[in-house]
Backbone atoms as SQL, in Angstrom:
CREATE TABLE atoms (id INTEGER PRIMARY KEY, chain TEXT, resi INTEGER, resn TEXT, atom TEXT, x REAL, y REAL, z REAL);
INSERT INTO atoms VALUES
  (1, 'A', 1, 'UNK', 'N', 53.690, -27.971, 9.111),
  (2, 'A', 1, 'UNK', 'CA', 52.213, -28.492, 9.409),
  (3, 'A', 1, 'UNK', 'C', 51.859, -29.627, 8.629),
  (4, 'A', 2, 'UNK', 'N', 51.444, -30.719, 9.138),
  (5, 'A', 2, 'UNK', 'CA', 51.097, -32.016, 8.420),
  (6, 'A', 2, 'UNK', 'C', 49.506, -32.153, 8.451),
  (7, 'A', 3, 'UNK', 'N', 48.991, -32.432, 7.188),
  (8, 'A', 3, 'UNK', 'CA', 47.641, -32.726, 7.042),
  (9, 'A', 3, 'UNK', 'C', 47.334, -33.910, 6.373),
  (10, 'A', 4, 'UNK', 'N', 46.570, -34.810, 7.225),
  (11, 'A', 4, 'UNK', 'CA', 46.407, -36.158, 6.652),
  (12, 'A', 4, 'UNK', 'C', 45.431, -36.071, 5.526),
  (13, 'A', 5, 'UNK', 'N', 45.768, -36.767, 4.437),
  (14, 'A', 5, 'UNK', 'CA', 45.084, -36.756, 2.966),
  (15, 'A', 5, 'UNK', 'C', 43.977, -37.997, 3.065),
  (16, 'A', 6, 'UNK', 'N', 42.805, -37.480, 3.177),
  (17, 'A', 6, 'UNK', 'CA', 41.737, -38.504, 3.020),
  (18, 'A', 6, 'UNK', 'C', 41.194, -39.060, 1.885),
  (19, 'A', 7, 'UNK', 'N', 41.770, -38.636, 0.695),
  (20, 'A', 7, 'UNK', 'CA', 41.317, -39.033, -0.688),
  (21, 'A', 7, 'UNK', 'C', 42.458, -39.945, -1.319),
  (22, 'A', 8, 'UNK', 'N', 41.989, -40.968, -2.096),
  (23, 'A', 8, 'UNK', 'CA', 42.907, -41.572, -3.019),
  (24, 'A', 8, 'UNK', 'C', 43.002, -40.831, -4.296),
  (25, 'A', 9, 'UNK', 'N', 44.037, -40.788, -4.733),
  (26, 'A', 9, 'UNK', 'CA', 44.150, -40.062, -6.093),
  (27, 'A', 9, 'UNK', 'C', 44.159, -38.500, -5.874),
  (28, 'A', 10, 'UNK', 'N', 43.753, -37.906, -7.138),
  (29, 'A', 10, 'UNK', 'CA', 43.784, -36.473, -7.107),
  (30, 'A', 10, 'UNK', 'C', 42.354, -36.054, -6.473),
  (31, 'A', 11, 'UNK', 'N', 42.413, -34.748, -6.177),
  (32, 'A', 11, 'UNK', 'CA', 40.940, -34.146, -5.701),
  (33, 'A', 11, 'UNK', 'C', 40.982, -32.725, -6.211),
  (34, 'A', 12, 'UNK', 'N', 39.901, -32.453, -6.713),
  (35, 'A', 12, 'UNK', 'CA', 39.764, -30.979, -7.306),
  (36, 'A', 12, 'UNK', 'C', 39.018, -29.988, -6.068),
  (37, 'A', 13, 'UNK', 'N', 39.679, -28.992, -6.126),
  (38, 'A', 13, 'UNK', 'CA', 39.274, -28.041, -5.057),
  (39, 'A', 13, 'UNK', 'C', 38.681, -26.636, -5.722),
  (40, 'A', 14, 'UNK', 'N', 37.574, -26.096, -5.350),
  (41, 'A', 14, 'UNK', 'CA', 36.690, -25.168, -5.972),
  (42, 'A', 14, 'UNK', 'C', 37.198, -23.885, -5.351),
  (43, 'A', 15, 'UNK', 'N', 37.542, -22.825, -5.963),
  (44, 'A', 15, 'UNK', 'CA', 37.800, -21.586, -5.453),
  (45, 'A', 15, 'UNK', 'C', 37.545, -20.496, -6.324),
  (46, 'A', 16, 'UNK', 'N', 37.405, -19.261, -5.913),
  (47, 'A', 16, 'UNK', 'CA', 37.272, -18.068, -6.529),
  (48, 'A', 16, 'UNK', 'C', 38.536, -17.237, -6.738),
  (49, 'A', 17, 'UNK', 'N', 39.377, -17.519, -8.017),
  (50, 'A', 17, 'UNK', 'CA', 40.426, -16.589, -8.418),
  (51, 'A', 17, 'UNK', 'C', 39.998, -15.344, -9.022),
  (52, 'A', 18, 'UNK', 'N', 39.840, -14.396, -7.929),
  (53, 'A', 18, 'UNK', 'CA', 39.164, -13.126, -8.456),
  (54, 'A', 18, 'UNK', 'C', 40.202, -12.109, -8.327),
  (55, 'A', 19, 'UNK', 'N', 40.326, -11.086, -9.135),
  (56, 'A', 19, 'UNK', 'CA', 41.165, -10.074, -9.010),
  (57, 'A', 19, 'UNK', 'C', 40.914, -8.998, -9.910),
  (58, 'A', 20, 'UNK', 'N', 41.723, -7.746, -9.661),
  (59, 'A', 20, 'UNK', 'CA', 41.087, -6.605, -10.466),
  (60, 'A', 20, 'UNK', 'C', 42.738, -6.275, -11.034),
  (61, 'A', 21, 'UNK', 'N', 42.673, -5.901, -12.342),
  (62, 'A', 21, 'UNK', 'CA', 43.809, -5.358, -13.032),
  (63, 'A', 21, 'UNK', 'C', 43.761, -4.082, -13.308),
  (64, 'A', 22, 'UNK', 'N', 44.821, -3.520, -13.839),
  (65, 'A', 22, 'UNK', 'CA', 45.044, -2.125, -14.151),
  (66, 'A', 22, 'UNK', 'C', 43.885, -1.703, -15.117),
  (67, 'A', 23, 'UNK', 'N', 43.252, -2.474, -15.956),
  (68, 'A', 23, 'UNK', 'CA', 42.273, -2.229, -16.988),
  (69, 'A', 23, 'UNK', 'C', 40.886, -2.253, -16.265),
  (70, 'A', 24, 'UNK', 'N', 40.822, -2.633, -15.060),
  (71, 'A', 24, 'UNK', 'CA', 39.594, -2.686, -14.234),
  (72, 'A', 24, 'UNK', 'C', 39.167, -1.055, -13.867),
  (73, 'A', 25, 'UNK', 'N', 37.839, -0.763, -13.881),
  (74, 'A', 25, 'UNK', 'CA', 37.492, 0.553, -13.522),
  (75, 'A', 25, 'UNK', 'C', 37.792, 0.878, -11.906),
  (76, 'A', 26, 'UNK', 'N', 37.676, -0.316, -11.176),
  (77, 'A', 26, 'UNK', 'CA', 38.099, 0.051, -9.849),
  (78, 'A', 26, 'UNK', 'C', 39.286, -0.383, -9.348),
  (79, 'A', 27, 'UNK', 'N', 40.361, -0.358, -10.175),
  (80, 'A', 27, 'UNK', 'CA', 41.595, -0.803, -9.658),
  (81, 'A', 27, 'UNK', 'C', 42.478, 0.231, -9.233),
  (82, 'A', 28, 'UNK', 'N', 43.153, 0.183, -8.189),
  (83, 'A', 28, 'UNK', 'CA', 44.112, 1.192, -7.726),
  (84, 'A', 28, 'UNK', 'C', 43.624, 2.567, -7.121),
  (85, 'A', 29, 'UNK', 'N', 42.305, 2.185, -6.364),
  (86, 'A', 29, 'UNK', 'CA', 41.776, 3.397, -5.768),
  (87, 'A', 29, 'UNK', 'C', 42.772, 4.194, -4.758),
  (88, 'A', 30, 'UNK', 'N', 42.751, 5.542, -4.736),
  (89, 'A', 30, 'UNK', 'CA', 43.799, 6.211, -3.681),
  (90, 'A', 30, 'UNK', 'C', 44.411, 7.063, -4.505),
  (91, 'A', 31, 'UNK', 'N', 45.339, 7.749, -3.725),
  (92, 'A', 31, 'UNK', 'CA', 46.173, 9.061, -4.370),
  (93, 'A', 31, 'UNK', 'C', 46.995, 8.747, -5.367),
  (94, 'A', 32, 'UNK', 'N', 47.425, 7.502, -5.723),
  (95, 'A', 32, 'UNK', 'CA', 48.333, 6.924, -6.764),
  (96, 'A', 32, 'UNK', 'C', 47.667, 6.197, -7.771),
  (97, 'A', 33, 'UNK', 'N', 46.355, 6.494, -7.841),
  (98, 'A', 33, 'UNK', 'CA', 45.613, 5.592, -8.896),
  (99, 'A', 33, 'UNK', 'C', 46.084, 5.693, -10.201),
  (100, 'A', 34, 'UNK', 'N', 46.307, 6.816, -10.769),
  (101, 'A', 34, 'UNK', 'CA', 46.958, 7.078, -12.108),
  (102, 'A', 34, 'UNK', 'C', 48.424, 6.197, -12.357),
  (103, 'A', 35, 'UNK', 'N', 49.096, 6.320, -11.342),
  (104, 'A', 35, 'UNK', 'CA', 50.462, 5.636, -11.489),
  (105, 'A', 35, 'UNK', 'C', 50.202, 4.021, -11.440),
  (106, 'A', 36, 'UNK', 'N', 49.238, 3.661, -10.601),
  (107, 'A', 36, 'UNK', 'CA', 48.932, 1.973, -10.562),
  (108, 'A', 36, 'UNK', 'C', 48.311, 1.736, -11.963),
  (109, 'A', 37, 'UNK', 'N', 47.507, 2.525, -12.528),
  (110, 'A', 37, 'UNK', 'CA', 46.830, 1.980, -13.770),
  (111, 'A', 37, 'UNK', 'C', 47.821, 2.013, -14.960),
  (112, 'A', 38, 'UNK', 'N', 48.865, 2.447, -14.877),
  (113, 'A', 38, 'UNK', 'CA', 50.039, 2.475, -15.754),
  (114, 'A', 38, 'UNK', 'C', 50.976, 1.477, -15.767),
  (115, 'A', 39, 'UNK', 'N', 50.553, 0.497, -14.487),
  (116, 'A', 39, 'UNK', 'CA', 51.493, -0.751, -14.580),
  (117, 'A', 39, 'UNK', 'C', 51.400, -1.685, -15.744),
  (118, 'A', 40, 'UNK', 'N', 52.541, -2.257, -16.230),
  (119, 'A', 40, 'UNK', 'CA', 52.477, -3.023, -17.049),
  (120, 'A', 40, 'UNK', 'C', 51.893, -4.534, -16.700),
  (121, 'A', 41, 'UNK', 'N', 51.447, -5.465, -17.636),
  (122, 'A', 41, 'UNK', 'CA', 51.090, -6.768, -17.156),
  (123, 'A', 41, 'UNK', 'C', 52.029, -7.487, -16.321),
  (124, 'A', 42, 'UNK', 'N', 53.307, -7.410, -16.738),
  (125, 'A', 42, 'UNK', 'CA', 54.444, -8.050, -15.968),
  (126, 'A', 42, 'UNK', 'C', 54.436, -7.596, -14.592),
  (127, 'A', 43, 'UNK', 'N', 54.604, -6.247, -14.523),
  (128, 'A', 43, 'UNK', 'CA', 54.676, -5.528, -13.219),
  (129, 'A', 43, 'UNK', 'C', 53.573, -5.820, -12.162),
  (130, 'A', 44, 'UNK', 'N', 52.212, -5.887, -12.884),
  (131, 'A', 44, 'UNK', 'CA', 51.099, -6.089, -12.010),
  (132, 'A', 44, 'UNK', 'C', 51.321, -7.454, -11.611),
  (133, 'A', 45, 'UNK', 'N', 51.477, -8.501, -12.431),
  (134, 'A', 45, 'UNK', 'CA', 51.559, -9.987, -11.978),
  (135, 'A', 45, 'UNK', 'C', 52.605, -9.969, -10.907),
  (136, 'A', 46, 'UNK', 'N', 53.781, -9.430, -10.905),
  (137, 'A', 46, 'UNK', 'CA', 54.874, -9.587, -9.970),
  (138, 'A', 46, 'UNK', 'C', 54.334, -8.872, -8.607),
  (139, 'A', 47, 'UNK', 'N', 53.763, -7.792, -8.796),
  (140, 'A', 47, 'UNK', 'CA', 53.057, -7.077, -7.649),
  (141, 'A', 47, 'UNK', 'C', 52.163, -8.128, -6.808),
  (142, 'A', 48, 'UNK', 'N', 51.399, -8.724, -7.547),
  (143, 'A', 48, 'UNK', 'CA', 50.226, -9.731, -7.173),
  (144, 'A', 48, 'UNK', 'C', 50.905, -10.767, -6.401),
  (145, 'A', 49, 'UNK', 'N', 51.841, -11.420, -7.120),
  (146, 'A', 49, 'UNK', 'CA', 52.735, -12.581, -6.583),
  (147, 'A', 49, 'UNK', 'C', 53.176, -12.169, -5.168),
  (148, 'A', 50, 'UNK', 'N', 53.817, -11.055, -5.240),
  (149, 'A', 50, 'UNK', 'CA', 54.420, -10.624, -3.957),
  (150, 'A', 50, 'UNK', 'C', 53.426, -10.450, -2.694),
  (151, 'A', 51, 'UNK', 'N', 52.292, -9.899, -3.215),
  (152, 'A', 51, 'UNK', 'CA', 51.197, -9.605, -2.148),
  (153, 'A', 51, 'UNK', 'C', 50.773, -11.129, -1.641),
  (154, 'A', 52, 'UNK', 'N', 50.575, -12.015, -2.333),
  (155, 'A', 52, 'UNK', 'CA', 50.434, -13.346, -2.064),
  (156, 'A', 52, 'UNK', 'C', 51.165, -14.025, -0.986),
  (157, 'A', 53, 'UNK', 'N', 52.579, -13.748, -1.169),
  (158, 'A', 53, 'UNK', 'CA', 53.514, -14.415, -0.340),
  (159, 'A', 53, 'UNK', 'C', 53.488, -13.534, 0.945),
  (160, 'A', 54, 'UNK', 'N', 53.014, -12.315, 1.154),
  (161, 'A', 54, 'UNK', 'CA', 52.858, -11.792, 2.351),
  (162, 'A', 54, 'UNK', 'C', 51.603, -12.229, 2.993),
  (163, 'A', 55, 'UNK', 'N', 50.577, -12.653, 2.275),
  (164, 'A', 55, 'UNK', 'CA', 49.381, -13.238, 3.099),
  (165, 'A', 55, 'UNK', 'C', 49.663, -14.751, 3.573),
  (166, 'A', 56, 'UNK', 'N', 50.623, -15.395, 3.076),
  (167, 'A', 56, 'UNK', 'CA', 50.962, -16.766, 3.521),
  (168, 'A', 56, 'UNK', 'C', 51.168, -17.147, 4.865);
C-alpha cells in the first residue's frame, strides 16, 4: 500500500492510546478473570502486542 505524503517534514498525529491492565477493576471479565488478573506486566505487554498484530 502506497500513500502519498502531503506534508513537508514531521507531522504529529493525535490518537487515544487507551488500554486496561490487570490492575484495572474491569480487566479480564469472564470465566478466567482471576488468572488474567495475575498476569505479570511483561506477559500483559506481550499479550497486548500479539493482539495488535492480529488487528493489522
